[in-house]
C-alpha positions as CSV (number, residue, x, y, z in Angstrom):
1,M,74.0,5.0,89.4
2,H,70.4,4.2,89.4
3,P,68.7,3.4,92.6
4,H,68.3,-0.3,93.0
5,R,64.8,-1.4,91.6
6,T,63.2,-4.5,92.4
7,D,61.7,-6.8,89.8
8,D,58.2,-5.8,91.0
9,Q,58.9,-2.2,90.3
10,D,60.2,-2.9,86.8
11,E,57.1,-5.0,86.1
12,E,54.8,-2.2,87.3
13,Q,56.5,0.4,85.1
14,H,56.4,-1.9,82.1
15,T,52.7,-2.6,82.6
16,A,52.0,1.1,83.0
17,G,53.9,1.9,79.8
18,K,51.8,-0.7,77.9
19,L,48.6,0.8,79.3
20,G,49.7,4.2,78.3
21,C,50.4,3.1,74.8
22,N,47.1,1.4,74.4
23,H,45.3,4.4,75.8
24,G,47.0,6.6,73.2
25,A,45.9,4.3,70.3
26,R,42.4,4.1,71.5
27,S,42.3,7.9,71.6
28,K,43.5,8.1,68.0
29,V,40.8,5.6,67.0
30,K,38.1,7.6,68.7
31,L,39.3,10.7,66.8
32,V,39.3,9.0,63.4
33,L,36.1,7.0,63.7
34,P,33.7,10.1,63.5
35,V,35.4,11.0,60.2
36,L,35.8,7.6,58.7
37,I,32.3,6.2,59.3
38,P,30.4,8.9,57.4
39,G,32.9,8.6,54.6
40,L,32.3,4.8,54.3
41,L,28.6,5.3,54.5
42,L,28.8,7.9,51.6
43,L,30.9,5.6,49.5
44,T,28.5,2.8,50.1
45,V,25.6,4.9,49.0
46,V,27.4,6.0,45.8
47,I,28.4,2.5,44.9
48,T,24.8,1.2,45.6
49,A,23.3,4.0,43.5
50,H,25.6,3.4,40.6
51,V,24.8,-0.4,40.6
52,V,21.1,0.3,40.8
53,A,21.2,2.8,38.0
54,H,23.2,0.5,35.9
55,R,20.9,-2.4,36.5
56,T,17.8,-0.2,35.9
57,G,19.1,1.0,32.6
58,Y,20.0,-2.5,31.6
59,F,16.5,-3.8,32.4
60,M,14.9,-0.9,30.7
61,K,16.9,-1.6,27.6
62,E,16.0,-5.3,27.8
63,C,12.3,-4.4,28.1
64,Q,12.5,-2.0,25.1
65,T,14.1,-4.5,22.8
66,P,10.9,-6.5,21.8
67,D,9.1,-3.2,21.2
68,V,11.9,-2.0,18.9
69,K,11.7,-5.2,16.9
70,S,8.0,-5.0,16.8
71,N,8.1,-1.4,15.5
72,S,10.7,-2.5,12.9
73,T,8.3,-5.2,11.6
74,D,5.3,-2.8,11.6
75,S,7.2,0.3,10.4
76,P,5.5,2.6,7.8
77,Q,8.0,1.4,5.2
78,S,7.1,-2.2,5.8
79,T,3.4,-1.4,5.7
80,K,3.9,0.7,2.6
81,Y,5.8,-2.2,1.0
82,S,3.0,-4.6,1.9
83,T,0.4,-2.2,0.6
84,T,2.4,-1.8,-2.6
85,E,2.7,-5.6,-3.0
86,E,-1.1,-5.8,-2.5
87,N,-1.8,-3.1,-5.1
88,I,0.4,-4.9,-7.6
89,H,-1.4,-8.1,-6.9
90,T,-4.7,-6.4,-7.3
91,N,-3.7,-4.8,-10.6
92,L,-2.6,-8.2,-12.0
93,T,-5.8,-9.9,-10.9
94,A,-8.4,-7.2,-11.4
95,G,-11.8,-8.7,-12.2
96,C,-10.6,-12.1,-11.0
97,R,-11.4,-14.4,-8.1
98,S,-9.9,-17.9,-7.7
99,G,-9.0,-18.1,-11.3
100,K,-12.4,-16.9,-12.5
101,C,-13.9,-13.5,-13.2
102,N,-15.5,-11.6,-10.3
103,N,-19.2,-11.4,-9.9
104,G,-20.7,-9.2,-12.5
105,W,-17.9,-10.0,-15.0
106,E,-18.1,-12.5,-17.9
107,A,-15.2,-14.7,-18.8
108,H,-14.4,-15.4,-22.5
109,G,-11.2,-16.5,-24.0
110,G,-9.0,-15.5,-21.1
111,Q,-10.6,-12.1,-20.8
112,C,-13.1,-10.7,-18.3
113,Y,-15.8,-8.3,-19.6
114,F,-18.0,-6.0,-17.6
115,F,-21.2,-4.6,-19.2
116,S,-22.5,-1.6,-17.3
117,N,-26.1,-0.9,-16.6
118,K,-25.6,2.9,-16.2
119,N,-25.0,5.6,-18.8
120,L,-22.0,7.8,-18.7
121,S,-19.9,10.0,-21.1
122,W,-17.0,8.2,-22.8
123,T,-14.5,9.9,-20.5
124,L,-16.3,9.0,-17.3
125,S,-16.8,5.4,-18.7
126,E,-13.1,5.0,-19.1
127,E,-12.5,6.4,-15.6
128,E,-15.0,3.9,-14.2
129,C,-13.2,1.0,-16.0
130,V,-9.9,2.2,-14.6
131,H,-11.4,2.3,-11.1
132,K,-12.3,-1.3,-11.7
133,K,-8.6,-2.1,-12.6
134,S,-9.5,-2.4,-16.3
135,H,-10.1,-0.3,-19.4
136,L,-12.8,0.2,-22.1
137,A,-12.9,-2.8,-24.4
138,I,-10.2,-3.2,-27.1
139,I,-11.4,-5.3,-29.9
140,N,-8.6,-7.2,-31.6
141,D,-10.3,-9.4,-34.2
142,E,-13.5,-10.5,-35.7
143,K,-14.0,-13.3,-33.1
144,E,-13.9,-10.8,-30.3
145,Q,-16.2,-8.4,-32.2
146,K,-18.8,-11.1,-32.7
147,L,-18.5,-12.2,-29.1
148,L,-19.2,-8.7,-27.7
149,M,-21.9,-8.0,-30.2
150,G,-23.7,-11.3,-29.2
151,I,-23.4,-10.5,-25.5
152,S,-24.5,-6.9,-25.8
153,A,-27.5,-7.5,-28.1
154,P,-29.9,-8.9,-25.4
155,K,-28.7,-6.2,-22.9
156,M,-30.0,-3.5,-25.3
157,Q,-33.5,-2.2,-24.5
158,F,-33.8,-0.1,-27.7
159,P,-31.7,0.4,-30.8
160,E,-29.8,3.5,-29.4
161,D,-29.1,1.7,-26.1
162,K,-25.5,1.1,-27.2
163,F,-22.1,0.6,-25.4
164,W,-18.9,2.6,-25.4
165,I,-15.7,0.8,-26.4
166,G,-12.1,2.1,-26.1
167,L,-11.7,3.6,-29.5
168,N,-11.4,7.4,-30.3
169,D,-9.8,10.0,-32.6
170,R,-9.8,12.8,-30.1
171,Q,-6.1,13.7,-30.7
172,T,-6.2,13.9,-34.5
173,E,-9.3,13.6,-36.6
174,G,-9.4,10.4,-38.5
175,E,-6.6,8.7,-36.6
176,W,-8.4,6.1,-34.5
177,L,-6.6,4.9,-31.4
178,W,-7.5,2.5,-28.7
179,V,-7.2,3.5,-25.0
180,D,-3.7,1.9,-24.9
181,N,-2.7,4.2,-27.8
182,T,-2.4,1.4,-30.3
183,P,-3.8,2.3,-33.8
184,L,-6.9,0.7,-35.3
185,T,-5.9,-1.8,-37.9
186,N,-9.1,-3.7,-38.6
187,K,-11.6,-1.2,-40.0
188,G,-14.3,-3.6,-41.1
189,F,-16.6,-3.3,-38.1
190,W,-18.1,0.1,-38.9
191,L,-21.8,0.4,-39.7
192,E,-22.5,1.6,-43.2
193,N,-21.5,5.3,-43.8
194,E,-19.6,5.4,-40.5
195,P,-17.6,7.1,-39.2
196,D,-19.0,10.4,-40.4
197,N,-18.0,12.9,-37.7
198,W,-21.5,14.3,-37.6
199,K,-21.8,17.6,-35.7
200,G,-25.5,17.2,-34.9
201,V,-28.5,19.3,-35.6
202,N,-27.8,23.0,-35.7
203,N,-24.1,22.2,-34.9
204,Q,-25.1,20.6,-31.6
205,Y,-21.7,18.8,-31.4
206,P,-19.2,21.4,-32.7
207,D,-16.3,19.1,-31.9
208,G,-17.8,16.4,-34.1
209,E,-17.9,12.7,-33.2
210,D,-14.6,11.4,-31.7
211,C,-15.7,8.4,-29.7
212,V,-17.0,5.0,-30.6
213,R,-20.1,3.1,-29.4
214,M,-21.2,-0.4,-30.5
215,G,-24.2,-2.7,-30.4
216,V,-27.1,-3.9,-32.7
217,K,-30.3,-4.9,-30.9
218,N,-31.3,-7.4,-33.5
219,F,-27.8,-8.8,-34.0
220,I,-27.7,-12.2,-35.6
221,A,-24.9,-14.6,-34.3
222,N,-22.1,-15.2,-36.8
223,S,-23.1,-12.3,-39.0
224,A,-20.8,-9.7,-40.4
225,A,-20.7,-8.3,-36.9
226,A,-20.6,-4.6,-38.1
227,G,-21.8,-2.4,-35.2
228,W,-19.5,0.6,-34.7
229,V,-20.8,4.1,-34.8
230,D,-18.8,7.3,-34.0
231,T,-20.6,9.8,-31.8
232,A,-20.0,12.8,-29.6
233,C,-17.9,11.8,-26.6
234,E,-20.0,13.8,-24.1
235,R,-23.1,11.8,-24.9
236,K,-24.1,9.2,-22.3
237,Y,-24.2,5.4,-23.0
238,K,-23.5,2.2,-21.3
239,F,-19.9,0.8,-21.6
240,I,-17.9,-2.4,-21.7
241,C,-14.8,-2.8,-19.5
242,E,-12.2,-5.4,-20.2
243,T,-9.3,-7.0,-18.3
244,E,-7.3,-10.2,-18.4
245,A,-8.8,-13.2,-16.5
246,C,-6.8,-15.0,-13.8
247,L,-5.2,-18.1,-15.2
């Protein structure tokens, strides 16, 4: 049998038991906290760093987007395309400005003509015309022949001060071709006894005369308009460039 205990003794033992339990729990908390707190701090740092990195990457991406679009617009391919378009436009409108011929060019019948002031060989004359987005003059009919003869006459300072046109037989002797490789069909514009393929004094021009010049200083308007002479391509004369006018 247990000794008789009073109610006060039971209450004291119960209270002591509770205090002992609480003391044990507090001891366990004290042991866990030193391990738990650093872990929580480390986890917080990791999560924060991840969020910051994510947001930084996002904002960097957002900031780069306009530049990427800008680079796409100004890319070399786009620039090249624009330049190509500009070149095509220039080729189509060479010698033209606002529906008219450029300064230094003369407009006649939908064509622009340039009469040079300098003397070059036939080959260099054609290169000069090509540089101007044109070609040495191609004469299609009597009307155009008379036109060019009439314009060139007052520009001639002496009888031999003539102009190269785009006609030659350099590939095959006697087969006259224009610079666009079309054959000569109207042969009525040669001066008398021309072409003669003269080789010059003492064989000065061994290759003969394969290129054509034109011009008559005392040309009379509406005359027969004959004015072509074959001569050595390396000789230097003025020249006439031609291209289509802007319409």
